[in-house]
C-alpha positions in Angstrom: 10.8 -75.0 -30.2 8.8 -75.6 -27.0 8.4 -72.9 -24.3 6.9 -73.8 -20.9 5.2 -71.3 -18.6 5.2 -72.0 -14.8 3.7 -69.8 -12.2 0.6 -68.5 -10.5 -2.7 -67.1 -11.7 -1.1 -64.0 -13.2 0.6 -66.3 -15.8 -2.4 -68.5 -16.5 -4.6 -68.5 -19.7 -7.7 -67.6 -17.7 -6.5 -64.7 -15.7 -2.9 -63.9 -16.7 -0.5 -63.0 -19.5 -0.1 -66.5 -20.9 -2.5 -65.9 -23.9 -0.7 -62.7 -25.0 2.7 -64.4 -24.8 1.4 -67.3 -26.9 -0.1 -65.0 -29.5 3.3 -63.5 -30.1 5.0 -66.9 -30.7 6.0 -67.7 -34.3 4.4 -70.6 -36.2 5.8 -73.9 -35.1 6.6 -72.6 -31.6 4.7 -74.6 -29.0 3.8 -72.7 -25.8 2.7 -74.9 -22.9 1.1 -73.1 -20.0 1.4 -75.1 -16.8 0.8 -72.1 -14.5 -1.9 -72.7 -11.8 -4.0 -70.3 -9.9 -3.3 -69.9 -6.2 0.0 -71.6 -6.2 3.3 -70.3 -4.7 6.8 -71.4 -5.3 6.3 -73.8 -2.4 2.8 -75.2 -3.1 3.4 -75.6 -6.8 6.1 -78.2 -6.1 4.4 -79.7 -3.0 1.3 -80.4 -5.0 3.2 -82.3 -7.6 2.8 -79.8 -10.4 6.5 -79.2 -11.2 7.4 -82.8 -12.2 4.9 -83.1 -15.1 5.7 -79.6 -16.2 9.4 -80.5 -16.4 8.5 -83.8 -18.2 7.4 -81.8 -21.2 11.0 -81.5 -22.1 10.6 -77.9 -23.1 13.5 -75.9 -24.6 12.8 -73.0 -22.2 10.8 -72.5 -19.1 9.7 -69.1 -17.8 9.1 -69.2 -14.0 7.2 -66.5 -12.2 6.1 -66.7 -8.5 5.7 -64.3 -5.6 2.1 -63.3 -5.3 1.0 -66.3 -3.2 4.3 -66.6 -1.4 3.4 -63.5 0.6 2.3 -63.4 4.3 -1.4 -64.1 4.8 -1.6 -66.9 2.2 -1.3 -69.7 4.8 1.5 -72.0 5.8 1.1 -74.3 2.9 1.9 -71.4 0.5 3.8 -68.7 2.4 7.6 -68.4 2.1 10.2 -66.0 3.4 11.6 -64.0 0.4 15.2 -64.4 1.4 14.8 -68.0 2.7 12.3 -70.5 1.3 11.4 -68.4 -1.8 14.9 -67.9 -3.0 15.8 -71.5 -2.3 12.7 -72.7 -4.2 13.6 -70.6 -7.2 17.2 -71.9 -7.1 15.9 -75.4 -7.0 13.7 -74.9 -10.0 16.6 -73.5 -11.9 18.9 -76.4 -11.0 16.4 -79.0 -11.9 15.4 -77.3 -15.2 19.0 -77.3 -16.2 19.5 -80.9 -15.3 16.5 -81.7 -17.6 18.2 -79.8 -20.5 15.6 -77.0 -20.2 16.9 -73.4 -20.1 15.3 -71.6 -17.1 14.3 -67.9 -17.4 13.2 -66.2 -14.2 10.4 -63.6 -14.4 9.7 -61.1 -11.6 6.0 -60.8 -10.5 3.4 -58.9 -12.5 2.8 -55.7 -10.5 -0.5 -55.2 -8.6 -2.4 -52.3 -10.0 -3.0 -50.5 -6.7 -2.5 -46.8 -6.9 -1.8 -44.3 -4.2 -3.2 -40.7 -4.1 -0.3 -39.5 -6.2 -0.9 -41.9 -9.0 2.0 -44.2 -8.2 1.7 -47.9 -7.6 2.0 -49.3 -4.1 5.0 -51.6 -3.9 3.4 -54.8 -2.5 5.9 -57.4 -3.9 9.3 -55.7 -3.4 11.1 -58.3 -1.3 10.1 -61.2 -3.6 11.1 -59.2 -6.7 14.4 -58.4 -5.1 14.9 -62.1 -4.3 14.1 -63.2 -7.9 16.6 -60.7 -9.3 19.3 -61.9 -6.8 18.8 -65.5 -7.7 19.0 -64.7 -11.4 22.3 -62.9 -10.8 23.8 -65.5 -8.5 22.9 -68.4 -10.8 23.5 -66.6 -14.1 19.9 -67.0 -15.2 18.3 -64.8 -17.8 15.8 -62.4 -16.1 12.6 -61.0 -17.5 12.0 -58.0 -15.1 8.2 -57.9 -15.6 7.7 -56.1 -12.3 9.7 -53.1 -13.3 8.2 -52.9 -16.8 4.6 -53.5 -15.8 5.0 -50.9 -13.1 6.2 -48.3 -15.6 3.4 -49.3 -18.1 0.6 -49.1 -15.4 1.8 -45.7 -14.1 1.8 -44.4 -17.7 -1.7 -45.8 -18.3 -3.0 -44.5 -15.0 -5.8 -45.9 -12.9 -8.5 -45.5 -15.6 -6.3 -47.1 -18.2 -5.5 -50.1 -16.0 -9.1 -50.7 -15.2 -9.7 -51.5 -18.9 -7.2 -54.3 -18.5 -8.7 -55.7 -15.3 -11.5 -58.1 -14.6 -14.3 -57.2 -12.1 -15.0 -58.8 -8.8 -18.6 -60.2 -8.2 -19.4 -57.0 -6.3 -18.4 -54.8 -9.3 -15.1 -53.6 -7.8 -11.9 -53.8 -9.9 -9.6 -56.8 -9.6 -6.2 -55.2 -9.4 -4.1 -58.4 -9.5 -5.5 -60.5 -12.4 -6.0 -59.7 -16.0 -9.0 -59.7 -18.4 -8.6 -60.8 -22.0 -7.3 -57.4 -23.1 -4.9 -57.3 -20.2 -3.6 -60.8 -21.0 -2.8 -59.7 -24.5 -1.2 -56.4 -23.4 1.0 -57.8 -20.7 1.8 -61.1 -22.6 3.1 -59.0 -25.4 5.2 -57.1 -22.9 6.7 -60.3 -21.6 7.5 -61.4 -25.1 9.3 -58.1 -25.8 11.3 -58.5 -22.6 12.1 -62.1 -23.3 13.4 -61.3 -26.8 15.9 -58.9 -25.2 16.8 -61.0 -22.2 17.2 -64.4 -24.0 18.8 -64.2 -27.4 17.9 -67.8 -28.2 14.2 -66.8 -28.0 14.4 -63.9 -30.4 13.7 -65.9 -33.6 10.6 -67.4 -32.0 9.0 -64.2 -30.6 8.6 -61.9 -33.6 8.5 -58.2 -32.6 5.1 -56.6 -32.2 3.9 -53.1 -31.7 5.0 -53.6 -28.1 5.3 -51.1 -25.3 8.9 -49.9 -25.9 8.8 -47.3 -23.2 7.7 -49.8 -20.7 10.5 -52.2 -21.8 13.2 -49.7 -21.6 12.0 -47.2 -19.1 
């Protein structure tokens, strides 16, 4: 069994949930992380990263974009959620299926930015909604990481989330990326969600302690 991860920095081994997901894979399951920092659903393809990822002939590919598709990221990366972003996701799905790889769409990892009431600010909503819609329209399994990570972060609170977050050079908390502990925590959450969303993955992602309340709400 070979599982491919495609996405932005929040999926990578250096700053995302990739290591935690890999740690949950059973012996003999190969997890290939082709996520790349700073990429959007547009630039990942435009820079030629998708073709070699697809050439791995993985059995499954988990696809998560959104953070770098937002306004302010520059024309080489930005997409409209209901236009280019949704079209890009649909194209990834179609091409994965043509390569005999089963696609799984993953909504974006939430940003850990709290308001005064202790709730997270919704900074990714339109891209999350577009991902859910494409999954429904194309009958693709959906790992709703955005919903589950939001619940988990609000349960942990600001102080708890800081323990899962790296620091900026000036000492401030990075509320987007993950440190090693955060990668393990959220990667395990993705594994739990994937087990439920994709029956074919269940034998290859053994259950862990998990965050059941975060998975089920």
